FITORLUM-115077 format. One line per 10 residues: number of its first residue (from 1); their letters; for each residue x, y, z of C-alpha. Coordinates in steps of 0.05 Angstrom, whole numbers. Each point is the difference from the previous one (the first is absolute). Layout:
BEGIN
NUM	A	X Y Z  ...
This chain:
BEGIN
1	MTEKRFYLLK	-719 -8 508  18 68 -28  -19 15 -72  59 4 -49  -8 58 -48  41 51 -38  -15 70 -26  32 53 -44  42 46 43  28 47 -53
11	RLIEPCTALL	5 -1 -76  69 18 -24  24 22 -69  74 -15 13  26 -69 23  15 -10 74  74 -5 20  -5 -11 76  -51 -16 54  0 2 76
21	FHPYQENTLF	-52 -4 55  24 41 59  19 -50 55  -30 43 55  -63 24 -34  -22 -56 -47  -56 39 -33  52 45 -33  28 -23 -66  60 33 -33
31	LATASCKVYS	0 -9 -76  55 24 -48  -10 6 -75  42 10 -62  -18 73 -1  48 11 59  -59 13 48  -15 -36 65  -72 -5 26  -20 -9 72
41	INVDDDSVIV	-69 -33 -3  -46 -11 58  -36 -65 -18  -58 15 48  -24 67 -27  38 -1 -68  35 66 17  64 12 -40  62 42 16  48 12 -58
51	MEGHTLPVER	74 -1 20  42 36 -53  75 11 -1  33 -55 -40  28 11 -70  5 -75 -15  -50 -57 15  3 -26 72  27 -71 7  -12 -13 73
61	IQSGLRSPLV	-40 27 59  23 -15 72  -27 15 69  11 -33 68  -52 -18 51  20 56 47  33 45 -51  -25 72 -5  24 2 -73  -16 -31 -67
71	VTHNDREVLL	58 -10 -48  -8 -1 -75  59 -10 -48  24 -18 -69  71 -12 -24  15 76 2  -44 31 52  -20 -12 73  -58 40 30  -24 1 73
81	WSWPSVVLTS	-73 15 17  -27 13 68  -54 -44 28  -60 8 5  0 70 -31  35 -27 -64  42 62 -9  67 -1 -36  53 13 53  67 -19 -33
91	KMRHDDRLKV	26 -16 -68  65 -33 -21  20 1 -73  60 -42 -21  34 25 -63  54 -53 0  -3 -60 -46  -10 -47 59  -72 -24 4  -40 0 64
101	IWAGHVWQRD	-21 -72 15  -36 8 67  -19 56 47  -36 -3 67  -11 35 66  28 -32 63  -49 26 52  40 -29 59  54 53 -11  -40 48 -44
111	ELVVSFISGS	47 -3 -60  -6 -11 -75  41 -56 -31  14 -1 -75  35 -58 -36  33 4 -68  17 -51 -54  74 3 18  -15 -23 71  14 67 33
121	ILIWPSHKRN	-49 23 54  -21 71 17  -27 14 69  -37 66 10  -22 16 72  -65 40 0  21 44 59  66 18 -35  -21 17 -71  71 23 -20
131	TQVHIEAPKG	34 -64 25  10 -60 -45  34 -66 19  29 -43 -55  14 -75 4  40 -27 -58  -6 -71 -27  59 -49 7  54 12 -51  23 -51 -51
141	LDFDFKAFAL	-68 -35 -7  -48 12 -58  -69 -9 31  -45 41 -47  -53 8 55  -72 -12 -19  -37 -1 66  5 21 73  -40 -19 63  -4 34 68
151	SRGGEWLVGG	-6 -42 63  -63 6 41  38 34 57  35 50 -46  71 -22 20  21 -37 -63  -4 11 -74  18 -56 -49  12 6 -74  12 -50 -56
161	GKSHLLVTYS	2 -6 -76  25 -49 -53  50 -37 43  -15 -46 59  31 50 49  -42 40 48  28 65 31  -22 18 70  1 73 22  -7 22 73
171	LVSRSVTQVV	-40 64 2  19 9 74  76 -3 -9  -4 30 -71  44 -54 -32  0 -65 -39  1 -56 51  6 -62 -44  -6 -30 -69  -40 -65 4
181	QLPTSCSDIF	10 -55 -52  -66 -33 -14  -12 -68 -33  11 1 -76  -75 -7 -13  -13 67 35  36 42 -52  -30 56 -42  -42 29 58  -63 35 -24
191	QPVFLPPVHP	-35 16 67  23 -12 72  -49 2 58  13 -6 75  -47 -49 34  -23 12 72  34 -40 55  -54 -52 14  48 -57 17  45 1 63
201	NYSQVLALLN	59 -31 -38  -2 47 -60  1 74 17  20 27 -69  -32 -34 -60  0 26 -72  -46 -18 -57  40 9 -65  -36 1 -67  47 -8 -59
211	STGMLNIIDF	-12 17 -73  -18 -72 -19  -63 5 44  26 -43 57  -9 20 73  53 -23 49  -8 6 76  69 14 30  24 -1 71  38 66 -1
221	ATATKLKTIR	44 -17 60  29 -64 -30  -13 14 -75  -35 -67 -7  -61 -16 -40  -62 -21 39  -51 -9 -55  -12 13 -74  -66 19 -32  -12 -2 -74
231	SQRFNIDCVN	-57 -19 -47  3 -51 -54  -41 43 -47  8 73 18  57 43 25  -6 39 64  -7 75 -15  3 32 70  -7 -14 75  -28 41 57
241	VSDDGNFLAV	-5 -10 75  -63 19 39  6 57 50  -10 -47 59  54 -46 -28  -42 -63 1  -9 -11 -75  40 4 -63  -35 16 -66  32 -30 -62
251	TFVNSTTKIY	-25 28 -67  13 -38 -65  5 26 -71  -69 -26 -17  -29 51 51  -16 -53 52  21 9 73  11 -53 53  2 15 74  48 -39 44
261	PVRAFFPEDP	6 2 76  70 23 16  9 -56 51  -4 -50 -57  69 21 -25  35 -20 64  19 -69 24  -50 -27 49  14 -2 74  11 -71 27
271	KNILISQIEK	-59 9 47  -46 20 -57  25 -59 -42  -18 -49 56  -69 31 7  -12 -2 -75  21 -74 -2  -51 -16 56  -54 38 -39  17 -37 -64
281	EEIAFRIVEK	-6 -67 36  -69 19 28  -23 21 -70  27 -65 -28  -40 -39 52  -63 34 -22  13 -17 -72  10 -74 17  -72 -3 26  -26 18 -69
291	REKVEREEEI	52 -36 -41  -49 -37 -45  -38 63 -19  65 38 -12  28 -56 -44  -64 0 -42  4 75 -9  74 -4 -19  -14 -54 -51  -55 43 -31
301	RRRERREKSQ	47 60 -3  55 -42 -32  -48 -26 -53  -23 71 -15  72 23 -7  16 -57 -48  -60 16 -43  18 73 -2  72 -17 -17  -23 -45 -58
311	ELQELLDKNK	-47 55 -26  56 50 4  48 -46 -37  -51 -11 -55  -13 74 -3  74 17 -6  16 -53 -52  49 30 -49  -34 -33 -60  -67 33 17
321	WYKILQEFKA	32 68 7  36 -7 -66  -66 -14 -36  -28 64 31  62 38 -23  -7 -25 -71  -73 19 -3  1 68 34  73 19 -17  14 21 72
331	YPEKYRTLIW	-12 -25 71  -54 35 41  29 60 36  -31 -18 67  31 -69 2  66 13 -38  44 -3 61  -30 -67 23  6 -28 -71  73 19 -7
341	LSVLEVPRNY	16 -33 67  -36 -63 -24  35 0 -67  69 10 32  -16 -51 56  33 42 54  8 -42 63  -7 57 51  59 -27 40  2 52 56
351	SVFSSLLDKG	53 -35 43  51 1 -56  -17 72 -16  7 20 73  72 -25 2  16 46 -59  -35 58 32  40 -8 64  64 15 -40  -25 72 -9
361	THTAFEGLQE	13 47 -59  55 -22 -47  58 47 -7  -10 5 -75  -68 34 11  13 45 60  5 62 -44  -59 -18 -44  -43 58 25  49 51 -27
371	VLELPDGALF	0 -33 -69  -75 -12 -9  -31 56 43  -67 -36 6  -52 44 35  -39 -60 27  38 -24 61  -37 -66 6  13 -16 -73  73 15 7
381	RALQGTLSCL	7 -43 63  -33 -57 -37  47 7 -59  62 6 44  -21 -59 43  -14 -44 -61  66 18 -33  37 -15 65  -33 -68 8  15 -18 -73
391	THWAPFLASV	72 19 9  7 -38 66  -27 -60 -38  45 10 -62  59 48 15  15 4 -75  -64 43 -10  33 57 39  41 15 -63  -60 0 -47
401	DYLPEFVFPF	-12 75 -10  -68 -8 -33  -30 -44 55  -38 58 35  -30 22 -67  -21 -71 -18  -34 -19 66  -31 69 15  -65 -12 -41  -13 -65 37
411	IKMFHSNPLL	15 34 67  -53 52 -16  -51 -56 -9  17 -39 64  32 55 44  -49 -11 57  26 -71 9  76 -5 4  -2 -77 -1  -36 -1 -67
421	CFEVTLTIIM	46 55 -27  60 -45 12  -30 -66 -23  -31 28 -64  64 36 -22  43 -60 17  -45 -47 -40  1 47 -60  76 7 2  11 -75 4
431	NWCCLWFEFW	-46 -16 -58  -2 59 -48  70 30 11  42 -63 2  38 18 -65  14 72 18  63 -9 42  40 -51 -41  49 52 -28  -3 50 57
441	PEPGITVLNV	17 58 1  -20 -2 -74  -75 -5 -16  -33 -67 -11  28 -16 -69  -39 -65 -6  -69 30 10  18 61 -43  22 -46 -56  -67 -37 4
451	IEQIISVADP	-38 67 -5  41 22 -60  -11 -68 -35  -75 7 10  0 70 -31  43 -25 -58  -51 -53 -18  -63 42 12  23 67 -29  67 -2 -36
461	SLLTHLIKLK	-4 70 -29  -9 29 71  62 -36 24  38 25 -60  -19 71 17  23 -9 72  67 -28 -24  10 58 -47  -8 47 59  48 -42 40
471	VTAEDYAWSL	-53 -17 50  8 -67 36  -48 -41 40  33 28 63  -25 69 -20  -73 -18 -12  -15 -65 37  44 2 62  -34 62 28  -68 -33 -9
481	LTSAFSKVLS	22 -62 39  37 35 57  -57 48 12  -53 -57 -5  -33 43 -55  -19 53 52  33 57 -40  -40 -10 -63  -68 -20 29  -51 33 45
491	SSDWLVLWDH	-17 -32 67  -64 -33 -24  33 -26 -64  59 -26 40  -46 -42 43  -34 -30 -60  67 -16 -33  26 -36 61  -66 -38 6  21 -35 -64
501	ILSNHPSFLP	74 -5 14  -9 -34 66  -53 -48 -28  44 -25 -57  65 -36 -9  63 42 16  17 -2 -75  -61 46 -11  39 60 29  49 9 -58
511	CVAAAFTIKS	-60 -5 -48  -32 58 36  63 42 -6  5 -16 -74  -74 13 -11  5 69 31  57 18 -48  -37 -28 -61  -63 38 18  41 64 6
521	RQTILTCSDS	28 -7 -70  -34 62 -28  32 44 54  67 -35 -5  4 8 -76  -8 75 8  61 3 46  65 21 -34  46 -6 59  14 -52 54
531	SEIKMYYYQE	-12 51 55  -72 10 -24  -14 -74 6  30 -3 69  -43 59 20  -62 -37 -25  13 -59 46  7 44 61  -69 32 -3  -72 -23 1
541	SWITVRSVLD	-22 -26 -67  -64 9 -40  -1 -74 -17  -60 -37 30  16 -58 44  -52 -44 -35  34 6 -67  67 -17 31  -29 -62 34  -36 -24 -63
551	KAYVLHSRLS	66 5 -39  38 -35 56  -48 -59 1  8 -7 -76  76 1 5  0 -49 58  -44 -51 -35  26 3 -71  76 8 6  41 -62 -8
561	EMHLPKNIFE	48 -27 52  59 27 -40  -25 72 6  -30 -6 69  39 -52 40  -51 -12 56  44 -54 30  50 51 26  -56 31 42  -14 -50 55
571	AFTPMPRDGL	-71 -15 22  -31 37 57  25 -23 69  -34 28 63  36 15 65  10 -59 48  -49 -4 58  50 -2 57  61 37 -26  31 43 -54
581	PLFNIGPRDT	25 -22 -68  74 1 -16  20 61 -41  42 -33 -54  -13 47 -59  59 47 9  57 11 -50  29 -62 -31  72 13 22  -23 11 71
591	RDEEIENMER	-38 -65 1  59 -38 -31  46 28 52  -46 -20 56  -5 -72 -28  76 -3 -6  9 23 72  -49 -54 23  38 -54 -39  66 23 28
601	NVCKLHLCTK	-27 -3 71  -27 -70 -12  67 -23 -29  37 29 60  -47 -35 48  8 -65 -38  76 4 1  2 16 75  -45 -58 18  34 -50 -47
611	SPGRSVARNS	74 10 15  34 -1 68  24 63 32  75 -14 -10  -7 -17 -74  -40 63 -11  53 41 33  55 -34 -41  -35 10 -66  -30 68 15
621	VPDTVHRKQQ	46 39 -47  -12 -42 -63  -75 -5 14  -4 75 8  36 13 -65  -42 -52 -37  -65 27 29  20 72 -19  14 -23 -72  -67 -37 -1
631	EEMVYFVGQN	-37 62 26  31 45 -53  -18 -50 -55  -72 -6 24  -8 76 1  33 7 -68  -47 -51 -31  -61 33 31  23 68 -24  10 -25 -71
641	ELQKQEDECL	-68 -33 0  -34 64 20  38 40 -52  -19 -51 -53  -74 5 18  2 77 -4  36 -2 -67  -51 -49 -29  -57 43 25  29 64 -31
651	ESILSLRKRH	15 -35 -66  -72 -24 -5  -26 70 11  47 29 -53  -17 -54 -51  -74 12 13  7 75 -12  41 -11 -64  -51 -48 -27  -57 49 9
661	LASTLPENSN	40 58 -29  15 -43 -61  -73 -17 -8  -22 73 0  56 27 -46  -29 -32 -64  -68 30 15  32 69 9  40 -7 -65  -62 -22 -39
671	CNDSSA	-37 61 27  57 45 -22  2 -31 -70  -75 8 -10  3 73 23  58 13 -47
């Protein structure tokens, strides 16, 4: 057995941007760095050749098994290097706005192929340096290409992007041959790879990795899915095929790599299936001979698993964790993720999550990259995938503009596990954000009113100052809630804060928002304009999280039910084990309209089943008129009820402000009399 070891090959100052072992001479490693240099390193004798010529960092290095060239490129430059002398032979600079997505050398015809983001292809024969062949992408379709792949024989080039369409280019006929429509779960292609023809019935097979970290094996000839690979915990980051074509390496975001035999992705041949069944029967016969011993071992293993499960349940008891939180004021950093999952009681329902993943990226978040511009691709894909799954579950959330900002801190904590990203954010939305959407698109008036009432009782003079500056709870509290306090707290303080929020009743959240404002009174009292206060709530604060939490606990324990109506905040409810909860916390008028539609459908069904067909036809006109009047009346009553609730809420806020202004005016007048 060979000894497994590693050693330091080269110490770099700049980060690495691309790596490639030459397929023909495996002891040669090409390494590109952020300094725009490429190094050719001999791993046997540690000799290094520096390849200079790029003005931007190299994004990809490509070389074929029999190619006499090495191609390096970024989105503006393509350079050709001779092999094995590693001398720069040709350089192509592209000054247009179109970005270079892929470049490679087709050694079968000795030509350079360059692909752009628009889908156009440039073919540059090496023996005719002044000749260029252009292939334009199909008109009328917005592909926004992200990745290309060259077939192993060099005849075909495929390209894809955000849509589930795959464009096929013939490099022999110099034209677009077809546009293939893939299954909907194969959209947003991140990396396509041609697999070798190891099965007689499947000559052209593609492995398509999408941005959600799911790998689909596609029969290119029929555009049908053969197999899907994805991990319950970690997204797939990249895939590579061995040079001999027998193995596929799948690398995950946690830096682990799994090796699969390529034959495992194809349906088994009937002869092989028959042989495997015979082998399984023989193995089963051998097990029968030792049945008693096997059963005893199984019983021991089951008992050990039960004991471990009981120990784990005792360890993860919410009451025990809460005692630790009260004593040490924060959960241990090493076990915080595990504790949060225990407190939220996430079910880890992968089958339900898979059905949402199969729907692909939601249309509301297809252009999210241009808006956020996150440098971390894995973090962005986790955010986009979680938002898409949440919107597939509750379509109303597509209109919530602050949803990406609210869930982003939680995605940063669980981004390596897309299932936990989805279940944690869903649980938090259902339990801590249930009063935010009642008056959509207006802010959550109910929760803002509660926060203002808390401040009015705890610090009346501070509320008076805010009212004088015409600052409402929407200006100082709504930004805290919709950003999950991430704007005003550092990363470490944010984690400590949410340790306490998740471990307490949902009514603790408005107490935290009010406590932050009360603890900021010295800064707020120095503000003379509403814009200054708004600016304060959009930057990291100097307030310590411990002082905010101490004040929040005092408010939560001492305030009466009149000032902190805890009954409007429902008790914590975890996700169901075998499904998804119903999203019924949307705007009130929308929910009323849905209930009315259901009642109308039930009434129609009841009338159709109760009365004969002829009588229904005879009385259809009067029934229609009566039903229309009834519908208008129901809608009118529902609309008046909603308007009445809004008016009562606004009147209570105005009366509260007048009462506090009146209470402070005598104090001010007395101060003026004494000074006079």
